[in-house]
A tleap script that builds the chain and sets N, CA, C and O, in Angstrom:
source leaprc.protein.ff14SB
mol = sequence {
  NMET ASP GLY GLN ILE LEU SER VAL GLU HIE
  ILE PHE ASP VAL LEU THR ALA PRO GLU ARG
  ARG ALA VAL LEU TYR VAL LEU CYS LYS ARG
  GLU ASN THR MET SER VAL ASP ASP LEU SER
  SER TYR VAL ALA SER ASP GLU ILE ASP PHE
  ILE GLN ASP SER SER GLU GLN ILE ALA THR
  SER LEU HIE HIE LEU HIE LEU PRO LYS LEU
  GLU GLN PHE SER LEU VAL GLU TYR ASP ARG
  ASP SER ASN THR VAL THR ALA ASN GLY LEU
  PRO ARG ARG LEU LYS ARG TYR LEU GLN ILE
  THR ALA ALA ASP GLU MET GLU ALA CYS SER
  GLU ASP ALA THR THR SER GLU ARG THR CALA
}
set mol.1.N position { 1.008 -1.193 -0.063 }
set mol.1.CA position { -0.023 0.091 -0.143 }
set mol.1.C position { 1.014 1.177 -0.105 }
set mol.1.O position { 2.134 1.108 0.403 }
set mol.2.N position { 0.469 2.168 -0.714 }
set mol.2.CA position { 1.157 3.438 -0.753 }
set mol.2.C position { 1.013 4.168 0.321 }
set mol.2.O position { -0.113 4.638 0.489 }
set mol.3.N position { 2.007 4.457 1.281 }
set mol.3.CA position { 1.946 5.153 2.506 }
set mol.3.C position { 1.396 6.616 2.157 }
set mol.3.O position { 0.784 7.201 3.051 }
set mol.4.N position { 1.513 7.037 1.334 }
set mol.4.CA position { 1.179 8.530 0.984 }
set mol.4.C position { -0.454 8.772 0.725 }
set mol.4.O position { -0.946 9.882 0.929 }
set mol.5.N position { -1.233 7.669 0.268 }
set mol.5.CA position { -2.718 7.753 0.122 }
set mol.5.C position { -3.330 6.808 0.859 }
set mol.5.O position { -3.237 5.601 0.636 }
set mol.6.N position { -4.083 7.405 1.908 }
set mol.6.CA position { -4.801 6.732 2.685 }
set mol.6.C position { -6.278 7.170 2.518 }
set mol.6.O position { -6.625 8.340 2.354 }
set mol.7.N position { -7.109 6.103 2.578 }
set mol.7.CA position { -8.497 6.615 2.474 }
set mol.7.C position { -9.129 7.049 3.893 }
set mol.7.O position { -8.473 6.711 4.878 }
set mol.8.N position { -10.027 7.582 4.056 }
set mol.8.CA position { -10.642 7.931 5.345 }
set mol.8.C position { -11.006 6.790 6.110 }
set mol.8.O position { -10.927 6.821 7.338 }
set mol.9.N position { -11.417 5.739 5.464 }
set mol.9.CA position { -11.595 4.318 6.245 }
set mol.9.C position { -10.091 3.995 6.758 }
set mol.9.O position { -9.967 3.662 7.937 }
set mol.10.N position { -9.260 4.053 6.159 }
set mol.10.CA position { -8.000 3.498 6.545 }
set mol.10.C position { -7.307 4.548 7.670 }
set mol.10.O position { -6.559 4.171 8.572 }
set mol.11.N position { -7.671 5.801 7.453 }
set mol.11.CA position { -7.472 6.675 8.590 }
set mol.11.C position { -8.142 6.394 9.793 }
set mol.11.O position { -7.536 6.301 10.860 }
set mol.12.N position { -9.284 6.263 9.690 }
set mol.12.CA position { -10.201 5.742 10.982 }
set mol.12.C position { -9.739 4.453 11.578 }
set mol.12.O position { -9.543 4.280 12.781 }
set mol.13.N position { -9.571 3.514 10.584 }
set mol.13.CA position { -8.807 2.419 11.222 }
set mol.13.C position { -7.599 2.240 11.962 }
set mol.13.O position { -7.392 1.424 12.860 }
set mol.14.N position { -6.711 3.220 11.412 }
set mol.14.CA position { -5.462 3.376 12.108 }
set mol.14.C position { -5.781 4.277 13.498 }
set mol.14.O position { -5.183 4.046 14.549 }
set mol.15.N position { -6.606 5.133 13.393 }
set mol.15.CA position { -6.808 6.014 14.684 }
set mol.15.C position { -7.732 5.441 15.528 }
set mol.15.O position { -7.833 6.024 16.608 }
set mol.16.N position { -8.512 4.379 15.355 }
set mol.16.CA position { -9.438 3.870 16.231 }
set mol.16.C position { -8.745 3.368 17.648 }
set mol.16.O position { -9.408 3.436 18.683 }
set mol.17.N position { -7.632 2.952 17.659 }
set mol.17.CA position { -6.909 2.428 18.715 }
set mol.17.C position { -6.160 3.194 19.633 }
set mol.17.O position { -5.031 3.377 19.177 }
set mol.18.N position { -6.321 3.725 20.751 }
set mol.18.CA position { -5.605 4.774 21.344 }
set mol.18.C position { -4.295 4.165 21.405 }
set mol.18.O position { -3.494 5.091 21.536 }
set mol.19.N position { -3.806 3.269 21.379 }
set mol.19.CA position { -2.372 2.819 21.408 }
set mol.19.C position { -1.661 3.250 20.024 }
set mol.19.O position { -0.522 3.717 20.030 }
set mol.20.N position { -2.428 3.060 18.801 }
set mol.20.CA position { -1.802 3.724 17.572 }
set mol.20.C position { -1.682 4.867 17.557 }
set mol.20.O position { -0.589 5.258 17.149 }
set mol.21.N position { -2.610 5.838 17.941 }
set mol.21.CA position { -2.739 7.323 18.127 }
set mol.21.C position { -1.577 7.704 19.186 }
set mol.21.O position { -0.982 8.758 18.962 }
set mol.22.N position { -1.270 7.092 20.100 }
set mol.22.CA position { -0.363 7.402 21.143 }
set mol.22.C position { 1.260 7.059 20.497 }
set mol.22.O position { 2.251 7.598 20.989 }
set mol.23.N position { 1.331 6.283 19.567 }
set mol.23.CA position { 2.657 5.970 18.793 }
set mol.23.C position { 2.904 6.986 17.862 }
set mol.23.O position { 3.956 7.622 17.799 }
set mol.24.N position { 1.922 7.136 17.135 }
set mol.24.CA position { 1.862 8.288 16.078 }
set mol.24.C position { 2.120 9.857 16.745 }
set mol.24.O position { 2.576 10.799 16.097 }
set mol.25.N position { 1.790 9.901 17.931 }
set mol.25.CA position { 1.935 11.359 18.600 }
set mol.25.C position { 3.451 11.251 18.878 }
set mol.25.O position { 4.218 12.139 18.503 }
set mol.26.N position { 3.867 10.165 19.532 }
set mol.26.CA position { 5.424 10.078 20.005 }
set mol.26.C position { 6.373 10.413 18.645 }
set mol.26.O position { 7.205 11.309 18.506 }
set mol.27.N position { 5.917 9.303 17.636 }
set mol.27.CA position { 6.850 9.236 16.808 }
set mol.27.C position { 6.741 10.773 15.815 }
set mol.27.O position { 7.735 11.227 15.248 }
set mol.28.N position { 5.594 11.324 15.754 }
set mol.28.CA position { 5.557 12.585 15.185 }
set mol.28.C position { 6.614 13.641 15.918 }
set mol.28.O position { 7.000 14.598 15.247 }
set mol.29.N position { 6.975 13.521 16.964 }
set mol.29.CA position { 7.790 14.493 17.508 }
set mol.29.C position { 9.373 14.232 17.423 }
set mol.29.O position { 10.274 15.049 17.610 }
set mol.30.N position { 9.478 12.679 17.044 }
set mol.30.CA position { 10.745 12.400 16.943 }
set mol.30.C position { 11.176 11.989 15.556 }
set mol.30.O position { 10.346 11.325 14.934 }
set mol.31.N position { 12.213 12.236 15.010 }
set mol.31.CA position { 12.700 11.866 13.615 }
set mol.31.C position { 13.494 10.691 13.401 }
set mol.31.O position { 13.726 10.139 12.325 }
set mol.32.N position { 13.922 10.340 14.659 }
set mol.32.CA position { 15.110 9.105 14.628 }
set mol.32.C position { 14.422 7.787 15.110 }
set mol.32.O position { 13.337 7.807 15.692 }
set mol.33.N position { 15.073 6.707 14.851 }
set mol.33.CA position { 14.495 5.452 15.348 }
set mol.33.C position { 14.493 5.419 16.708 }
set mol.33.O position { 15.277 5.991 17.465 }
set mol.34.N position { 13.439 4.618 17.016 }
set mol.34.CA position { 13.131 4.342 18.596 }
set mol.34.C position { 13.139 3.023 18.794 }
set mol.34.O position { 12.845 2.343 17.811 }
set mol.35.N position { 13.450 2.348 20.007 }
set mol.35.CA position { 13.350 0.936 20.390 }
set mol.35.C position { 12.015 0.896 20.782 }
set mol.35.O position { 11.418 1.919 21.117 }
set mol.36.N position { 11.464 -0.285 20.765 }
set mol.36.CA position { 9.984 -0.427 21.124 }
set mol.36.C position { 10.115 -0.399 22.674 }
set mol.36.O position { 9.155 0.194 23.167 }
set mol.37.N position { 10.805 -0.754 23.390 }
set mol.37.CA position { 10.849 -0.421 24.799 }
set mol.37.C position { 10.836 1.088 25.197 }
set mol.37.O position { 10.180 1.526 26.142 }
set mol.38.N position { 11.626 1.836 24.379 }
set mol.38.CA position { 11.457 3.265 24.764 }
set mol.38.C position { 10.182 3.881 24.486 }
set mol.38.O position { 9.572 4.618 25.262 }
set mol.39.N position { 9.737 3.457 23.075 }
set mol.39.CA position { 8.391 3.778 22.693 }
set mol.39.C position { 7.410 3.570 23.744 }
set mol.39.O position { 6.693 4.442 24.235 }
set mol.40.N position { 7.452 1.951 24.139 }
set mol.40.CA position { 6.364 1.667 25.216 }
set mol.40.C position { 6.373 2.682 26.360 }
set mol.40.O position { 5.361 3.274 26.734 }
set mol.41.N position { 7.623 2.843 26.902 }
set mol.41.CA position { 7.678 3.784 27.934 }
set mol.41.C position { 7.225 5.071 27.750 }
set mol.41.O position { 6.716 5.631 28.721 }
set mol.42.N position { 7.315 5.715 26.585 }
set mol.42.CA position { 6.765 7.098 26.117 }
set mol.42.C position { 5.271 6.765 26.339 }
set mol.42.O position { 4.623 7.324 27.225 }
set mol.43.N position { 4.735 5.822 25.493 }
set mol.43.CA position { 3.248 5.670 25.460 }
set mol.43.C position { 2.445 5.469 26.857 }
set mol.43.O position { 1.258 5.768 26.983 }
set mol.44.N position { 3.199 4.958 27.821 }
set mol.44.CA position { 2.969 4.458 29.343 }
set mol.44.C position { 3.163 6.000 30.251 }
set mol.44.O position { 2.609 6.057 31.349 }
set mol.45.N position { 3.847 7.048 29.824 }
set mol.45.CA position { 4.251 7.915 30.543 }
set mol.45.C position { 2.962 8.872 31.023 }
set mol.45.O position { 1.829 8.793 30.548 }
set mol.46.N position { 3.295 9.583 31.831 }
set mol.46.CA position { 1.848 10.559 32.217 }
set mol.46.C position { 1.828 11.485 31.310 }
set mol.46.O position { 0.889 12.262 31.482 }
set mol.47.N position { 2.569 11.752 30.293 }
set mol.47.CA position { 2.306 12.812 29.096 }
set mol.47.C position { 1.271 12.335 28.274 }
set mol.47.O position { 0.554 13.136 27.675 }
set mol.48.N position { 1.090 10.957 28.162 }
set mol.48.CA position { -0.196 10.536 27.441 }
set mol.48.C position { -1.128 9.638 28.482 }
set mol.48.O position { -0.995 8.442 28.744 }
set mol.49.N position { -2.108 10.572 28.995 }
set mol.49.CA position { -2.983 10.096 30.156 }
set mol.49.C position { -4.007 9.026 29.940 }
set mol.49.O position { -4.440 8.273 30.813 }
set mol.50.N position { -4.400 9.049 28.467 }
set mol.50.CA position { -5.451 8.175 28.184 }
set mol.50.C position { -5.078 6.774 27.930 }
set mol.50.O position { -5.826 6.079 27.242 }
set mol.51.N position { -4.013 6.305 28.412 }
set mol.51.CA position { -3.352 4.825 28.105 }
set mol.51.C position { -3.138 4.710 29.551 }
set mol.51.O position { -2.474 5.507 30.214 }
set mol.52.N position { -3.754 3.646 30.013 }
set mol.52.CA position { -3.282 3.343 31.398 }
set mol.52.C position { -2.643 1.951 31.732 }
set mol.52.O position { -2.634 1.479 32.869 }
set mol.53.N position { -2.070 1.297 30.544 }
set mol.53.CA position { -1.602 -0.158 30.758 }
set mol.53.C position { -0.167 0.374 30.973 }
set mol.53.O position { 0.243 1.490 30.652 }
set mol.54.N position { 0.634 -0.777 31.667 }
set mol.54.CA position { 1.975 -0.532 32.075 }
set mol.54.C position { 2.907 -0.621 30.870 }
set mol.54.O position { 2.405 -1.213 29.914 }
set mol.55.N position { 4.033 -0.212 30.713 }
set mol.55.CA position { 4.905 -0.251 29.698 }
set mol.55.C position { 5.177 -1.604 28.950 }
set mol.55.O position { 5.298 -1.696 27.728 }
set mol.56.N position { 5.255 -2.625 29.831 }
set mol.56.CA position { 5.212 -4.216 29.546 }
set mol.56.C position { 4.040 -4.383 28.731 }
set mol.56.O position { 4.265 -4.504 27.527 }
set mol.57.N position { 2.863 -4.418 29.099 }
set mol.57.CA position { 1.664 -4.617 28.612 }
set mol.57.C position { 1.503 -3.962 27.240 }
set mol.57.O position { 0.876 -4.542 26.353 }
set mol.58.N position { 2.108 -2.654 27.036 }
set mol.58.CA position { 1.934 -1.706 25.830 }
set mol.58.C position { 2.915 -2.388 24.864 }
set mol.58.O position { 2.500 -2.717 23.753 }
set mol.59.N position { 4.144 -2.613 25.202 }
set mol.59.CA position { 5.204 -3.348 24.262 }
set mol.59.C position { 4.711 -4.427 23.605 }
set mol.59.O position { 4.889 -4.662 22.410 }
set mol.60.N position { 3.924 -5.264 24.583 }
set mol.60.CA position { 3.280 -6.635 23.851 }
set mol.60.C position { 2.379 -6.293 22.884 }
set mol.60.O position { 2.601 -6.747 21.761 }
set mol.61.N position { 1.242 -5.481 23.071 }
set mol.61.CA position { 0.243 -5.024 22.243 }
set mol.61.C position { 0.723 -4.282 21.138 }
set mol.61.O position { 0.033 -4.198 20.122 }
set mol.62.N position { 2.176 -3.561 21.249 }
set mol.62.CA position { 2.568 -2.900 20.098 }
set mol.62.C position { 3.282 -3.773 19.304 }
set mol.62.O position { 3.326 -3.465 18.113 }
set mol.63.N position { 3.928 -4.908 19.685 }
set mol.63.CA position { 4.634 -5.933 18.999 }
set mol.63.C position { 3.681 -6.825 18.188 }
set mol.63.O position { 3.841 -7.065 16.992 }
set mol.64.N position { 2.735 -7.269 18.897 }
set mol.64.CA position { 1.525 -8.202 18.334 }
set mol.64.C position { 0.528 -7.541 17.346 }
set mol.64.O position { 0.034 -8.089 16.361 }
set mol.65.N position { 0.342 -6.430 17.719 }
set mol.65.CA position { -1.120 -5.776 16.912 }
set mol.65.C position { -0.893 -4.668 16.491 }
set mol.65.O position { -1.204 -4.531 15.307 }
set mol.66.N position { -0.239 -3.317 17.243 }
set mol.66.CA position { -0.255 -2.026 16.728 }
set mol.66.C position { 0.738 -1.740 15.733 }
set mol.66.O position { 0.415 -1.200 14.675 }
set mol.67.N position { 1.994 -2.081 16.006 }
set mol.67.CA position { 3.031 -2.006 14.849 }
set mol.67.C position { 2.844 -2.463 13.588 }
set mol.67.O position { 2.937 -1.792 12.560 }
set mol.68.N position { 2.523 -3.851 13.698 }
set mol.68.CA position { 2.270 -4.489 12.483 }
set mol.68.C position { 0.840 -3.861 11.622 }
set mol.68.O position { 0.661 -4.037 10.417 }
set mol.69.N position { 0.135 -3.294 12.303 }
set mol.69.CA position { -0.989 -2.368 11.649 }
set mol.69.C position { -0.624 -1.221 11.162 }
set mol.69.O position { -1.115 -0.826 10.104 }
set mol.70.N position { 0.352 -0.447 11.888 }
set mol.70.CA position { 0.887 0.831 11.262 }
set mol.70.C position { 1.853 0.356 10.054 }
set mol.70.O position { 1.749 0.909 8.959 }
set mol.71.N position { 2.658 -0.529 10.237 }
set mol.71.CA position { 3.526 -0.983 9.133 }
set mol.71.C position { 2.598 -1.412 7.697 }
set mol.71.O position { 2.929 -1.205 6.529 }
set mol.72.N position { 1.505 -1.985 8.137 }
set mol.72.CA position { 0.663 -2.474 6.845 }
set mol.72.C position { 0.233 -1.390 6.110 }
set mol.72.O position { 0.061 -1.567 4.904 }
set mol.73.N position { 0.000 -0.186 6.641 }
set mol.73.CA position { -0.268 1.052 5.991 }
set mol.73.C position { 0.956 1.962 5.711 }
set mol.73.O position { 0.832 3.178 5.565 }
set mol.74.N position { 2.220 1.273 5.639 }
set mol.74.CA position { 3.281 2.071 5.588 }
set mol.74.C position { 3.789 3.335 6.396 }
set mol.74.O position { 4.629 4.158 6.034 }
set mol.75.N position { 3.116 3.292 7.510 }
set mol.75.CA position { 3.196 4.470 8.337 }
set mol.75.C position { 4.537 4.510 9.261 }
set mol.75.O position { 4.986 5.544 9.757 }
set mol.76.N position { 5.078 3.266 9.403 }
set mol.76.CA position { 6.385 3.066 10.137 }
set mol.76.C position { 7.047 1.846 9.515 }
set mol.76.O position { 6.529 0.980 8.810 }
set mol.77.N position { 8.415 1.975 9.966 }
set mol.77.CA position { 9.226 0.796 9.529 }
set mol.77.C position { 9.514 -0.021 10.923 }
set mol.77.O position { 10.276 0.481 11.750 }
set mol.78.N position { 8.831 -1.410 11.192 }
set mol.78.CA position { 9.119 -1.937 12.241 }
set mol.78.C position { 10.032 -3.179 12.132 }
set mol.78.O position { 9.580 -4.210 11.635 }
set mol.79.N position { 11.371 -3.109 12.607 }
set mol.79.CA position { 12.401 -3.986 12.430 }
set mol.79.C position { 12.380 -4.835 13.656 }
set mol.79.O position { 12.951 -4.469 14.684 }
set mol.80.N position { 11.662 -6.083 13.557 }
set mol.80.CA position { 11.354 -7.130 14.647 }
set mol.80.C position { 12.876 -7.830 15.189 }
set mol.80.O position { 12.967 -8.361 16.296 }
set mol.81.N position { 13.964 -7.738 14.279 }
set mol.81.CA position { 15.116 -8.298 14.736 }
set mol.81.C position { 15.738 -7.380 15.650 }
set mol.81.O position { 16.369 -7.834 16.604 }
set mol.82.N position { 15.614 -5.908 15.436 }
set mol.82.CA position { 16.316 -5.056 16.179 }
set mol.82.C position { 15.533 -4.582 17.334 }
set mol.82.O position { 16.055 -4.069 18.324 }
set mol.83.N position { 14.259 -4.768 17.182 }
set mol.83.CA position { 13.168 -4.365 17.979 }
set mol.83.C position { 13.102 -2.634 18.183 }
set mol.83.O position { 12.951 -1.890 19.153 }
set mol.84.N position { 13.306 -2.441 16.694 }
set mol.84.CA position { 13.050 -0.892 16.509 }
set mol.84.C position { 12.025 -0.393 15.623 }
set mol.84.O position { 11.561 -1.194 14.812 }
set mol.85.N position { 11.557 0.888 15.641 }
set mol.85.CA position { 10.527 1.481 14.962 }
set mol.85.C position { 11.032 2.929 14.548 }
set mol.85.O position { 11.729 3.656 15.256 }
set mol.86.N position { 10.557 3.218 13.281 }
set mol.86.CA position { 11.043 4.280 12.496 }
set mol.86.C position { 9.663 4.834 12.009 }
set mol.86.O position { 8.844 3.983 11.662 }
set mol.87.N position { 9.294 6.175 11.936 }
set mol.87.CA position { 8.380 6.768 11.312 }
set mol.87.C position { 8.584 6.996 9.992 }
set mol.87.O position { 9.594 7.595 9.624 }
set mol.88.N position { 7.720 6.580 9.180 }
set mol.88.CA position { 7.780 6.957 7.682 }
set mol.88.C position { 7.201 8.479 7.661 }
set mol.88.O position { 6.819 8.986 8.715 }
set mol.89.N position { 7.158 9.056 6.668 }
set mol.89.CA position { 6.569 10.386 6.542 }
set mol.89.C position { 5.166 10.135 6.620 }
set mol.89.O position { 4.757 9.166 5.979 }
set mol.90.N position { 4.172 10.954 7.413 }
set mol.90.CA position { 2.870 10.508 7.531 }
set mol.90.C position { 2.301 11.468 6.434 }
set mol.90.O position { 2.777 12.559 6.123 }
set mol.91.N position { 1.130 10.826 5.875 }
set mol.91.CA position { 0.529 11.601 4.655 }
set mol.91.C position { -0.145 12.750 5.612 }
set mol.91.O position { -0.486 12.636 6.789 }
set mol.92.N position { -0.233 13.881 4.760 }
set mol.92.CA position { -0.897 14.991 5.010 }
set mol.92.C position { -2.389 15.085 5.617 }
set mol.92.O position { -2.803 15.918 6.424 }
set mol.93.N position { -3.012 14.136 5.087 }
set mol.93.CA position { -4.475 13.709 5.402 }
set mol.93.C position { -4.626 13.081 6.761 }
set mol.93.O position { -5.599 13.305 7.481 }
set mol.94.N position { -3.580 12.247 7.105 }
set mol.94.CA position { -3.559 11.667 8.469 }
set mol.94.C position { -3.170 12.348 9.474 }
set mol.94.O position { -3.649 12.229 10.601 }
set mol.95.N position { -2.131 13.239 9.111 }
set mol.95.CA position { -1.629 14.388 10.063 }
set mol.95.C position { -2.864 15.406 10.517 }
set mol.95.O position { -2.981 15.906 11.636 }
set mol.96.N position { -3.691 15.581 9.469 }
set mol.96.CA position { -4.857 16.276 9.690 }
set mol.96.C position { -5.738 15.809 10.838 }
set mol.96.O position { -6.085 16.638 11.679 }
set mol.97.N position { -6.136 14.504 10.939 }
set mol.97.CA position { -6.876 13.828 11.517 }
set mol.97.C position { -6.240 13.499 13.052 }
set mol.97.O position { -6.836 13.320 14.114 }
set mol.98.N position { -5.119 13.494 12.815 }
set mol.98.CA position { -4.177 12.909 14.075 }
set mol.98.C position { -4.073 14.420 15.111 }
set mol.98.O position { -3.988 14.377 16.339 }
set mol.99.N position { -4.102 15.611 14.344 }
set mol.99.CA position { -3.861 16.864 14.928 }
set mol.99.C position { -5.305 16.994 15.739 }
set mol.99.O position { -5.370 17.486 16.866 }
set mol.100.N position { -6.159 16.615 15.196 }
set mol.100.CA position { -7.552 16.884 15.644 }
set mol.100.C position { -7.783 15.879 16.919 }
set mol.100.O position { -8.235 16.370 17.954 }
set mol.101.N position { -7.560 14.854 16.876 }
set mol.101.CA position { -7.487 13.774 17.892 }
set mol.101.C position { -6.836 13.986 19.017 }
set mol.101.O position { -7.299 13.680 20.116 }
set mol.102.N position { -5.401 14.674 18.790 }
set mol.102.CA position { -4.562 14.976 19.575 }
set mol.102.C position { -5.020 16.247 20.620 }
set mol.102.O position { -4.846 16.174 21.836 }
set mol.103.N position { -5.605 17.364 19.974 }
set mol.103.CA position { -6.214 18.443 20.501 }
set mol.103.C position { -7.190 17.841 21.493 }
set mol.103.O position { -7.147 18.052 22.705 }
set mol.104.N position { -8.222 16.945 20.766 }
set mol.104.CA position { -9.401 16.755 21.459 }
set mol.104.C position { -8.987 15.762 22.966 }
set mol.104.O position { -9.511 15.925 24.068 }
set mol.105.N position { -7.967 14.784 22.637 }
set mol.105.CA position { -7.594 14.104 23.912 }
set mol.105.C position { -7.033 14.854 24.863 }
set mol.105.O position { -7.500 14.916 26.000 }
set mol.106.N position { -5.978 15.491 24.480 }
set mol.106.CA position { -5.305 16.484 25.435 }
set mol.106.C position { -6.392 17.300 26.042 }
set mol.106.O position { -6.399 17.179 27.267 }
set mol.107.N position { -7.343 18.119 25.560 }
set mol.107.CA position { -8.363 18.700 26.154 }
set mol.107.C position { -9.238 18.094 27.194 }
set mol.107.O position { -9.538 18.541 28.301 }
set mol.108.N position { -9.595 16.953 26.595 }
set mol.108.CA position { -10.184 15.888 27.724 }
set mol.108.C position { -9.574 15.658 28.697 }
set mol.108.O position { -10.168 15.613 29.774 }
set mol.109.N position { -8.279 15.455 28.622 }
set mol.109.CA position { -7.322 15.023 29.932 }
set mol.109.C position { -7.122 16.263 30.863 }
set mol.109.O position { -6.811 16.229 32.053 }
set mol.110.N position { -7.365 17.386 30.074 }
set mol.110.CA position { -7.024 18.698 31.025 }
set mol.110.C position { -8.697 18.836 31.626 }
set mol.110.O position { -8.965 19.204 32.769 }
set mol.111.N position { -9.447 18.554 30.855 }
set mol.111.CA position { -10.817 18.865 31.708 }
set mol.111.C position { -10.859 17.863 32.689 }
set mol.111.O position { -11.359 18.254 33.744 }
set mol.112.N position { -10.452 16.564 32.670 }
set mol.112.CA position { -10.787 15.272 33.504 }
set mol.112.C position { -9.841 15.900 34.956 }
set mol.112.O position { -10.311 15.745 36.083 }
set mol.113.N position { -8.735 16.474 34.782 }
set mol.113.CA position { -7.881 16.859 35.885 }
set mol.113.C position { -8.422 18.121 36.539 }
set mol.113.O position { -8.181 18.411 37.711 }
set mol.114.N position { -9.173 18.866 35.710 }
set mol.114.CA position { -9.715 20.099 36.437 }
set mol.114.C position { -10.718 19.711 37.297 }
set mol.114.O position { -10.832 20.171 38.433 }
set mol.115.N position { -11.706 18.601 36.643 }
set mol.115.CA position { -13.025 18.031 37.295 }
set mol.115.C position { -12.449 17.440 38.546 }
set mol.115.O position { -13.051 17.713 39.585 }
set mol.116.N position { -11.354 16.654 38.630 }
set mol.116.CA position { -11.005 15.906 39.672 }
set mol.116.C position { -10.609 16.778 41.032 }
set mol.116.O position { -10.871 16.581 42.219 }
set mol.117.N position { -9.792 17.929 40.286 }
set mol.117.CA position { -9.437 18.838 41.527 }
set mol.117.C position { -10.514 19.498 42.174 }
set mol.117.O position { -10.462 19.721 43.384 }
set mol.118.N position { -11.580 19.863 41.410 }
set mol.118.CA position { -12.851 20.456 41.827 }
set mol.118.C position { -13.442 19.478 43.009 }
set mol.118.O position { -13.692 19.783 44.175 }
set mol.119.N position { -13.566 18.423 42.462 }
set mol.119.CA position { -14.247 17.347 43.559 }
set mol.119.C position { -13.385 16.875 44.592 }
set mol.119.O position { -13.914 16.258 45.517 }
set mol.120.N position { -12.209 17.047 44.602 }
set mol.120.CA position { -11.268 16.593 45.781 }
set mol.120.C position { -11.527 17.468 46.827 }
set mol.120.O position { -10.926 17.349 47.895 }
savepdb mol mol.pdb
quit
């Protein structure tokens, strides 16, 4: 599949899983190759509040499900031998949707934190 031409259906398929969105958020900020362990740690970090799994759980789901799916759409290169991931250039259309979901999720996290502070 050409990584530069994604249908809206494929974009929604990619963005449906919060783990895949988180991976794309992290990889968009970095231009270099990352180990799956480092990527899992970033996804599990406090910076990404909408994923509650441990780094180990995330690494397992990335390896078996999410990185192969992202690779299927040519969005990442996943080297299973070296256990590394490199982002390919993301299509403009996907970036647009990713920016919208990122803004929405970060706003929701902020609202949740504010609500929690008020009720405490």
